[in-house]
C-alpha positions as CSV (number, residue, x, y, z in Angstrom):
1,M,93.9,123.1,103.9
2,I,93.3,123.8,100.3
3,K,97.0,124.2,99.7
4,T,97.7,120.8,101.2
5,L,95.1,119.1,99.0
6,F,96.4,120.7,95.9
7,S,99.9,119.4,96.8
8,I,98.6,115.9,97.1
9,F,96.9,115.9,93.7
10,F,99.9,117.6,92.2
11,T,102.1,114.7,93.3
12,K,99.7,112.0,92.3
13,A,101.7,111.0,89.3
14,T,104.9,110.4,91.2
15,T,103.4,108.8,94.3
16,A,102.0,105.3,94.7
17,H,100.0,106.0,97.9
18,V,99.0,109.2,99.7
19,Q,96.9,109.4,102.8
20,L,95.7,112.5,104.7
21,Y,94.1,112.4,108.1
22,V,92.6,115.4,109.8
23,L,92.0,114.6,113.5
24,N,92.2,117.4,116.1
25,K,94.1,119.4,113.5
26,S,96.7,116.6,113.3
27,Y,97.9,116.0,109.8
28,T,99.5,112.6,109.1
29,M,100.8,112.2,105.5
30,A,102.5,109.1,104.2
31,T,104.0,109.3,100.7
32,R,105.5,106.5,98.7
33,N,107.9,107.8,96.0
34,L,107.9,105.6,92.9
35,R,111.3,106.9,91.8
36,S,113.3,106.6,94.9
37,R,111.1,103.8,96.4
38,S,111.2,105.6,99.7
39,T,108.4,106.4,102.2
40,S,108.2,109.6,104.2
41,V,105.8,110.3,107.1
42,K,105.0,113.7,108.4
43,I,103.0,114.3,111.6
44,I,101.9,117.7,113.0
45,S,100.5,117.4,116.6
46,P,97.3,119.2,117.4
47,K,96.7,121.8,120.1
48,P,95.3,120.5,123.4
49,N,91.5,120.7,124.1
50,E,90.7,121.1,120.4
51,K,87.5,119.5,119.2
52,K,87.8,116.4,117.0
53,R,87.1,117.0,113.3
54,K,85.9,114.7,110.5
55,I,88.5,112.3,109.2
56,I,89.4,112.8,105.5
57,K,91.0,109.9,103.7
58,L,92.3,110.2,100.2
59,E,93.4,107.1,98.2
60,T,95.5,107.7,95.1
61,A,96.7,104.1,94.6
62,K,95.1,102.3,91.7
63,P,92.9,99.4,92.7
64,E,94.3,95.8,92.1
65,K,93.6,94.7,88.5
66,P,91.5,91.5,88.4
67,S,93.0,88.4,86.8
68,K,92.3,87.6,83.2
69,K,90.2,84.5,84.3
70,Q,88.2,86.6,86.7
71,R,87.5,89.3,84.0
72,I,86.4,86.5,81.6
73,D,84.1,84.9,84.2
74,D,82.6,88.3,85.1
75,K,81.6,88.8,81.5
76,Q,79.8,85.4,81.3
77,P,76.0,85.5,81.3
78,K,74.4,84.3,84.5
79,I,72.0,81.4,84.4
80,K,69.3,80.5,86.9
81,S,70.3,77.3,88.6
82,E,68.0,74.3,88.1
83,I,69.5,72.6,91.2
84,D,69.8,73.6,94.8
85,F,72.4,71.2,96.3
86,D,71.6,72.5,99.9
87,T,68.2,70.9,99.8
88,L,68.9,68.0,97.5
89,T,68.9,64.7,99.4
90,I,71.2,61.7,98.6
91,E,69.1,58.7,97.7
92,K,70.4,55.3,96.7
93,P,69.0,54.9,93.1
94,L,66.5,52.1,92.7
95,K,67.8,51.5,89.1
96,M,71.3,52.3,87.9
97,G,71.2,50.3,84.6
98,D,74.5,50.0,83.1
99,K,75.8,53.5,83.8
100,F,79.0,53.7,85.9
101,I,79.1,57.2,87.3
102,G,81.8,58.6,89.6
103,A,84.0,61.7,90.1
104,H,87.6,62.7,90.1
105,T,89.1,61.9,93.5
106,S,92.2,63.0,95.4
107,I,95.3,60.9,96.1
108,A,96.5,63.1,98.9
109,G,97.3,60.6,101.7
110,G,97.8,57.7,99.3
111,L,96.5,56.1,96.1
112,E,94.0,54.0,98.1
113,K,92.3,57.2,99.4
114,S,90.9,57.8,96.0
115,V,89.0,54.5,96.3
116,F,87.6,55.4,99.7
117,D,86.5,58.8,98.5
118,A,84.6,57.1,95.7
119,V,82.9,54.8,98.1
120,K,81.8,57.7,100.3
121,M,80.0,59.3,97.3
122,S,78.4,56.0,96.3
123,A,80.3,56.1,92.9
124,K,80.5,53.1,90.6
125,S,83.6,54.5,88.8
126,F,86.2,57.2,89.6
127,G,89.1,59.2,88.2
128,L,92.4,60.1,89.8
129,F,95.9,61.4,89.1
130,L,98.7,58.9,89.2
131,R,101.3,61.5,90.4
132,S,101.6,65.2,90.8
133,Q,100.0,66.9,87.8
134,R,101.9,70.1,88.1
135,Q,105.6,69.2,88.3
136,W,107.9,67.1,86.1
137,K,109.8,65.3,88.9
138,C,108.0,62.7,90.9
139,K,108.9,59.9,93.3
140,P,108.7,56.4,92.0
141,M,105.6,54.5,93.0
142,E,106.3,52.1,95.9
143,D,105.3,48.4,95.8
144,K,103.3,48.9,99.1
145,A,101.2,51.6,97.4
146,V,100.4,49.3,94.5
147,V,99.3,46.5,96.7
148,T,97.2,48.7,99.0
149,F,95.5,50.3,96.0
150,K,94.6,47.0,94.3
151,K,93.3,45.6,97.6
152,A,91.1,48.6,98.2
153,C,89.7,48.3,94.7
154,I,89.0,44.5,95.1
155,D,87.4,45.0,98.6
156,N,85.1,47.7,97.2
157,D,84.2,46.0,93.9
158,F,85.9,48.5,91.6
159,S,86.9,47.0,88.2
160,S,89.8,48.4,86.4
161,N,87.6,49.0,83.4
162,F,85.7,51.7,85.3
163,I,88.7,53.6,86.7
164,L,89.8,56.4,84.4
165,P,93.2,58.0,85.6
166,H,94.0,61.5,84.3
167,G,97.4,62.4,82.9
168,S,99.5,65.3,84.0
169,Y,98.5,68.8,82.9
170,L,102.1,69.5,81.8
171,L,102.0,67.0,79.0
172,N,102.4,68.4,75.5
173,C,103.5,65.7,73.1
174,G,103.4,68.3,70.3
175,A,105.6,70.8,71.9
176,P,107.9,72.7,69.5
177,N,110.4,73.1,72.4
178,E,112.6,70.0,72.5
179,E,113.1,70.1,76.3
180,T,109.3,70.2,76.9
181,L,108.8,67.5,74.3
182,L,111.3,65.1,75.9
183,K,109.9,65.7,79.4
184,S,106.3,65.1,78.0
185,R,107.3,61.8,76.5
186,D,109.1,60.7,79.6
187,T,106.2,61.6,81.8
188,L,103.7,59.9,79.4
189,V,105.7,56.7,79.5
190,D,106.1,56.9,83.3
191,E,102.3,57.3,83.8
192,L,101.5,54.5,81.4
193,Q,103.9,52.2,83.4
194,R,102.1,53.2,86.6
195,C,98.8,52.2,85.0
196,E,100.3,48.9,84.1
197,R,101.5,48.3,87.6
198,L,98.2,49.2,89.1
199,G,96.4,47.0,86.6
200,L,94.4,49.9,85.0
201,T,93.4,49.6,81.5
202,L,92.5,53.2,80.6
203,Y,94.5,56.5,80.6
204,N,93.2,59.9,79.7
205,F,95.3,62.9,78.9
206,H,94.8,66.5,77.5
207,P,96.2,67.5,74.2
208,G,99.1,69.8,73.7
209,S,99.5,71.5,70.4
210,S,99.2,68.4,68.3
211,C,98.5,65.2,70.3
212,V,94.8,64.8,71.2
213,I,92.8,62.1,73.0
214,E,90.1,64.1,74.9
215,N,87.8,66.3,72.8
216,M,88.5,70.0,73.4
217,C,86.5,73.3,73.2
218,R,88.5,75.2,70.4
219,Q,90.1,77.4,73.0
220,G,93.5,78.9,72.1
221,N,95.8,76.8,70.0
222,T,94.5,73.4,71.1
223,I,92.9,71.0,68.6
224,G,90.2,68.4,69.1
225,G,87.1,70.5,69.1
226,D,86.4,68.9,65.7
227,F,86.1,65.2,65.8
228,N,87.9,65.0,62.4
229,E,91.1,66.2,64.2
230,L,90.7,63.3,66.7
231,K,90.3,60.8,63.9
232,A,93.4,62.2,62.2
233,I,95.4,61.3,65.4
234,I,93.9,57.8,65.6
235,N,94.8,57.2,62.0
236,L,98.5,57.7,62.9
237,V,98.4,55.1,65.6
238,R,99.6,51.6,64.4
239,D,97.9,49.5,67.1
240,K,94.4,51.1,67.2
241,S,93.3,48.7,70.0
242,R,95.4,50.8,72.4
243,I,93.8,54.2,71.7
244,G,90.4,55.6,72.4
245,V,88.5,58.8,73.0
246,C,86.9,60.4,76.0
247,I,84.1,62.9,75.4
248,D,83.9,65.9,77.7
249,T,80.4,67.4,77.7
250,C,81.5,70.9,78.6
251,H,84.2,70.9,75.9
252,A,81.7,69.7,73.3
253,F,79.1,72.3,74.3
254,A,81.8,75.1,74.2
255,A,83.0,73.8,70.9
256,G,79.5,74.4,69.4
257,Y,77.4,71.3,70.0
258,D,74.2,72.5,71.8
259,L,73.7,69.5,74.2
260,A,70.9,71.4,75.8
261,S,68.7,70.6,72.8
262,E,67.6,67.3,71.2
263,E,68.9,68.6,67.8
264,G,72.3,69.5,69.1
265,Y,72.6,66.2,71.0
266,Q,71.7,64.1,67.9
267,S,74.1,66.2,65.8
268,M,77.0,65.4,68.1
269,M,76.2,61.7,68.2
270,F,76.1,61.5,64.4
271,D,79.3,63.4,63.9
272,F,81.2,61.3,66.5
273,D,79.9,58.0,65.0
274,S,80.5,59.0,61.4
275,M,83.9,60.7,62.0
276,I,85.4,58.4,64.7
277,G,83.1,55.6,65.6
278,F,81.6,54.6,69.0
279,E,84.0,51.6,69.1
280,Y,86.7,54.1,70.1
281,L,84.7,55.7,72.9
282,K,86.2,54.6,76.3
283,G,84.7,57.1,78.7
284,L,82.9,60.3,79.4
285,H,83.6,63.4,81.5
286,F,80.3,64.9,82.8
287,N,80.5,68.6,83.3
288,D,77.9,71.4,82.9
289,S,79.2,74.6,81.3
290,K,79.5,78.1,82.7
291,G,79.9,79.5,79.1
292,K,77.2,79.5,76.4
293,V,77.2,77.1,73.5
294,G,80.1,77.9,71.1
295,S,81.9,80.1,73.6
296,H,85.2,78.2,73.3
297,L,85.6,78.6,77.1
298,D,86.7,75.6,79.2
299,R,84.7,76.6,82.3
300,H,83.2,73.6,84.1
301,E,80.1,74.0,86.2
302,N,78.2,71.7,88.6
303,I,75.4,69.5,87.1
304,G,72.2,71.5,86.5
305,K,73.9,74.8,87.3
306,G,75.1,75.6,83.8
307,F,73.8,76.1,80.3
308,I,73.6,72.4,79.4
309,G,71.1,71.7,82.2
310,V,69.5,68.6,83.7
311,K,67.6,67.7,80.6
312,G,70.9,67.6,78.5
313,F,72.4,65.0,80.9
314,K,69.1,63.0,81.0
315,R,69.7,62.2,77.3
316,F,73.1,60.8,78.1
317,M,71.7,58.8,81.0
318,N,69.1,57.1,78.8
319,D,71.4,56.4,75.8
320,V,72.7,52.8,75.9
321,R,75.7,53.8,73.8
322,F,77.2,55.0,77.0
323,N,76.7,51.8,79.0
324,N,79.5,49.9,80.6
325,M,82.1,52.7,80.5
326,P,83.4,55.1,83.2
327,I,81.5,58.4,83.5
328,I,83.5,60.8,85.5
329,L,82.4,64.1,87.0
330,E,85.0,66.9,86.8
331,T,82.7,69.6,88.2
332,P,84.0,72.3,90.6
333,W,84.8,70.6,93.9
334,I,82.8,72.0,96.8
335,S,82.7,68.9,99.0
336,D,82.4,65.1,98.7
337,D,78.8,65.5,99.8
338,I,78.0,67.7,96.7
339,N,79.7,65.1,94.4
340,A,77.5,62.4,96.1
341,K,74.4,64.5,95.4
342,E,75.4,65.1,91.8
343,I,75.8,61.3,91.3
344,S,72.4,60.7,93.0
345,L,70.8,63.3,90.7
346,L,72.2,61.7,87.5
347,Y,71.0,58.3,88.5
348,S,67.5,59.7,89.2
349,L,67.4,60.7,85.5
350,F,67.6,57.1,84.4
351,E,64.4,55.8,83.0
352,F,65.0,52.2,82.2
353,D,62.2,50.6,80.1
354,P,63.2,47.7,77.8
355,S,60.2,48.4,75.7
356,K,61.7,51.8,74.8
357,V,64.9,50.3,73.3
358,V,64.6,50.6,69.6
359,S,67.0,49.8,66.8
360,L,67.3,52.3,64.0
361,N,68.7,51.7,60.6
362,F,70.3,54.9,59.6
363,H,69.7,54.8,55.8
364,Q,67.3,57.7,56.1
365,K,68.3,61.4,56.0
366,Y,68.2,63.2,59.3
367,Q,68.0,67.0,59.1
368,I,69.1,69.5,61.7
369,P,68.7,73.3,61.3
370,S,71.4,74.6,58.9
371,Q,72.9,71.1,58.6
372,K,72.0,68.1,56.5
373,F,73.8,64.8,56.6
374,L,73.4,61.2,55.6
375,C,73.4,59.0,58.7
376,N,75.5,55.9,59.3
377,T,74.2,52.6,58.0
378,K,75.2,50.8,61.1
379,P,72.2,50.0,63.3
380,T,72.3,51.8,66.7
381,Q,70.3,51.3,69.8
382,F,69.1,54.1,72.1
383,Y,66.2,55.1,74.3
384,T,63.4,57.2,72.9
């Protein structure tokens, strides 16, 4: 027995998997040779009427290496969730104000299905893909699909101003590779033409190496974590009435804006207004963050379950600068019911009180720890 075990460990370097079973003195050994890629099995039958012995199992194969994303997620600090969606009930909000909250919906089964999904979760806005987001080739959009989608929107009181389609993840309008660049341009034009046919006025897409619309989290080679980089892109556009910005809360938090605190929230508002201007803001992506502030990790979390927390989103809900624009949830999809509960939760944070609307003239200095700046002179309204 000792000799057999020694042989197994001696051949460990040249075998991918070795198993040894001892049952009634029966030895079964399967060996996978890495060099010849062959498997050999040897069985020695036991003597009759022999008592059973304990099974010995030896594994020499290396365990499967976790993916890079899994290793990163495992290292992230855990946060105690503020929200239990299992016990949270869906209630129709008594007061919605001018906030148009929805979620990203699926077009599996037809474009009109995205409208019906939004209705199920009591959304006032929604996002969708216009075609497959993971392949270049796509079937042209049929006239019947256009008519059906428009009818569904009209029947359910969805205005085109509060529908925020999302562009393909393959787009990279700053790609150094000419083939990828040409495909990106063709896809971008195709999706804009689809928007035109559907009567949609907004279109959101992620940056590649250079072209940026949505703010990013400073991860990898992407740009847009600094609002000055977004402004630089806007400055290159001739017709500025046709370009805008979508703020993603998770991206901003991961880029370094501490939206969990009042100081961090006001810092981001000032930077955006002074560097870009709220006239360019066309929509919001509401996502909590699995990573800590400044982590540069694009890891979305459900509302109230991440590091931004419910209080962070309450500030957005009570800020009139985000009225009358689509606010789209891109939180991890668990079920439509969970999305409905998130929407209900967000509306419950709304505290409309006209007496609390104040107009500030930003001639005064506003100081934030380790950062001083002179605020914009344009009067702004928000809730205290």
